[in-house]
C-alpha positions as CSV (number, residue, x, y, z in Angstrom):
1,M,0.0,0.3,-0.1
2,P,1.3,3.4,-0.9
3,E,2.6,5.7,2.0
4,S,1.0,9.0,1.3
5,P,3.2,12.2,3.2
6,L,0.3,12.4,5.2
7,F,1.0,8.3,6.7
8,Q,4.2,9.4,7.4
9,K,4.0,12.3,9.3
10,N,0.8,11.2,11.4
11,L,3.0,7.7,12.1
12,I,5.8,10.2,13.9
13,F,3.1,11.7,15.5
14,L,1.6,8.7,17.2
15,E,4.8,7.3,17.9
16,T,4.8,9.5,20.8
17,A,0.9,10.2,21.2
18,F,-1.0,7.3,20.8
19,P,1.8,4.6,20.2
20,P,-0.4,1.2,20.1
21,L,-1.9,2.9,16.9
22,A,1.5,3.5,15.5
23,A,2.8,-0.5,15.8
24,L,-0.8,-1.0,14.2
25,A,-0.9,1.0,11.2
26,R,3.1,-0.8,11.2
27,R,2.2,-3.9,11.5
28,S,-0.9,-4.1,8.8
29,N,1.0,-4.6,5.5
30,D,-1.8,-7.4,4.3
31,T,-4.8,-5.7,4.6
32,L,-8.8,-6.6,3.2
33,T,-9.2,-3.6,2.0
34,R,-7.4,-0.5,1.0
35,P,-7.7,3.3,1.1
36,V,-8.3,5.3,-2.3
37,F,-7.0,7.9,-3.1
38,G,-7.6,12.0,-4.9
39,E,-5.8,14.0,-7.1
40,D,-4.7,16.0,-3.7
41,G,-3.1,12.4,-2.4
42,L,-5.8,11.8,0.5
43,A,-7.5,9.1,0.7
44,H,-10.9,10.0,0.2
45,D,-13.0,6.3,0.7
46,I,-12.0,2.9,1.7
47,D,-11.9,0.4,-1.3
48,L,-13.9,-3.1,0.5
49,G,-13.1,-5.8,-2.3
50,D,-16.5,-5.5,-3.8
51,S,-17.7,-1.9,-3.3
52,C,-16.5,0.9,-1.6
53,L,-17.5,2.7,1.8
54,Y,-18.7,5.7,0.9
55,N,-18.8,5.8,-3.1
56,R,-18.0,9.1,-2.8
57,P,-15.4,11.4,-1.2
58,A,-16.0,10.6,2.6
59,A,-15.7,14.5,3.4
60,E,-18.9,14.7,1.5
61,F,-20.4,12.1,3.2
62,A,-19.0,12.9,6.3
63,A,-20.8,16.6,6.0
64,E,-24.5,15.7,5.5
65,Q,-24.3,12.9,8.4
66,V,-23.0,15.6,10.7
67,A,-25.5,18.0,9.6
68,A,-28.3,15.0,10.2
69,W,-26.8,14.7,13.2
70,M,-26.7,18.1,14.5
71,R,-30.9,18.5,13.7
72,A,-31.2,16.0,16.0
73,P,-28.4,14.6,17.6
74,M,-28.7,11.7,20.3
75,R,-27.7,12.8,23.5
76,V,-27.7,11.0,27.3
77,V,-27.8,12.9,29.9
78,V,-27.1,11.8,33.1
79,N,-29.1,13.5,35.8
80,E,-27.0,14.4,39.8
81,P,-27.6,12.0,42.0
82,S,-30.0,12.9,44.4
83,A,-28.8,12.8,47.8
84,D,-31.6,10.3,49.6
85,S,-30.5,7.4,46.7
86,L,-26.9,7.1,48.0
87,V,-25.9,5.1,51.0
88,D,-22.7,6.0,50.7
89,F,-22.8,8.4,53.9
90,C,-20.0,11.0,53.0
91,T,-20.9,11.0,49.4
92,R,-24.3,11.6,50.7
93,N,-23.2,15.0,52.1
94,L,-21.1,16.0,49.8
95,T,-24.0,15.4,47.6
96,T,-26.6,17.6,49.7
97,A,-23.4,20.6,49.8
98,M,-23.7,20.6,46.4
99,D,-27.2,21.0,45.7
100,D,-26.8,24.1,48.4
101,E,-24.7,25.7,47.1
102,A,-25.7,25.4,43.3
103,A,-29.3,26.4,44.8
104,G,-31.2,25.7,41.3
105,N,-27.8,26.8,39.0
106,L,-27.8,23.7,37.4
107,L,-28.8,23.2,33.7
108,A,-31.3,20.1,33.4
109,E,-29.5,20.0,30.0
110,P,-26.9,21.0,28.8
111,P,-26.6,23.6,25.5
112,R,-26.9,21.9,22.7
113,D,-24.6,23.5,21.4
114,Q,-21.8,21.6,24.1
115,A,-21.4,18.1,25.3
116,G,-19.2,16.5,28.5
117,M,-18.5,13.4,25.8
118,L,-18.5,13.1,21.9
119,A,-17.9,9.3,21.6
120,V,-17.8,8.7,17.8
121,V,-18.1,5.2,17.4
122,G,-17.1,3.9,13.5
123,L,-14.2,6.3,12.9
124,G,-13.8,5.1,9.1
125,L,-11.4,8.1,7.7
126,G,-12.1,10.5,10.7
127,A,-13.7,12.9,8.3
128,Q,-16.8,13.2,10.6
129,V,-14.3,15.0,13.5
130,P,-13.2,18.0,12.8
131,E,-16.7,18.6,12.2
132,L,-18.1,17.1,15.1
133,L,-15.3,19.3,16.7
134,E,-16.1,22.9,15.2
135,N,-20.2,22.3,15.9
136,L,-19.8,20.7,19.6
137,S,-17.7,21.3,22.7
138,P,-16.9,18.3,24.0
139,R,-15.0,17.8,27.3
140,H,-14.0,14.1,26.4
141,V,-13.3,12.6,22.9
142,V,-13.8,9.1,22.4
143,L,-13.8,7.7,19.3
144,I,-14.3,4.1,18.9
145,E,-12.7,2.3,15.4
146,P,-14.0,-1.2,15.5
147,I,-12.1,-2.4,12.0
148,E,-8.5,-2.1,12.4
149,E,-7.9,-1.5,8.9
150,F,-9.8,1.4,8.8
151,A,-7.9,3.2,11.9
152,V,-4.6,2.3,9.9
153,H,-6.5,4.2,6.7
154,S,-7.5,7.4,8.4
155,L,-4.2,8.3,8.8
156,H,-4.2,8.6,5.2
157,A,-6.9,11.3,5.6
158,L,-7.1,12.7,8.8
159,D,-4.6,15.2,10.4
160,W,-4.0,13.6,13.6
161,S,-1.9,15.9,15.1
162,A,-4.2,18.5,14.2
163,L,-6.8,17.0,15.6
164,V,-5.2,16.4,19.2
165,E,-3.9,20.0,18.7
166,R,-7.6,20.8,19.0
167,C,-8.9,19.1,21.7
168,R,-6.1,20.4,23.7
169,A,-7.1,24.4,22.4
170,R,-10.0,23.3,23.8
171,G,-9.0,21.9,26.8
172,A,-10.7,18.8,25.8
173,T,-9.5,14.9,26.6
174,L,-8.7,12.3,23.7
175,D,-9.1,8.8,23.6
176,I,-9.2,6.2,20.8
177,I,-10.6,2.4,21.2
178,I,-9.7,0.1,18.4
């Protein structure tokens, strides 16, 4: 598989930032899928053998996917615990003290453009991630890709150092699960 300049840059960066992903990329030579490159030298799709994952440029697909999700985002809001539901004496007292201090100033649900945690299941080439970070202000970002090859192919499409820097600049943590 050809190694793009972005792939090489990502590999060097990931050696220290996310060593397991760099190690995976170094050992993934014989793959069932392969990146499909555009004229700009970046991966735009993933060839699955008998079809492609996106069937068009991944950035176009991701933009539509993010826009649709932003119109009706699936959000999970965990309510704060009530003191009477807690068994531990210290936790119950701490919760009561925090409730008293907050005095009704806590929001029942975070604003639509903010997220405590953003979990992306299915990284693919990763084109959706920068756009999601632009539209939300997550404190924690978790990227989950169940197909190892896709995570490796993302090194041909996504500038991982820019992604990590964007998270750092916003004070967000970033975890990757492959």
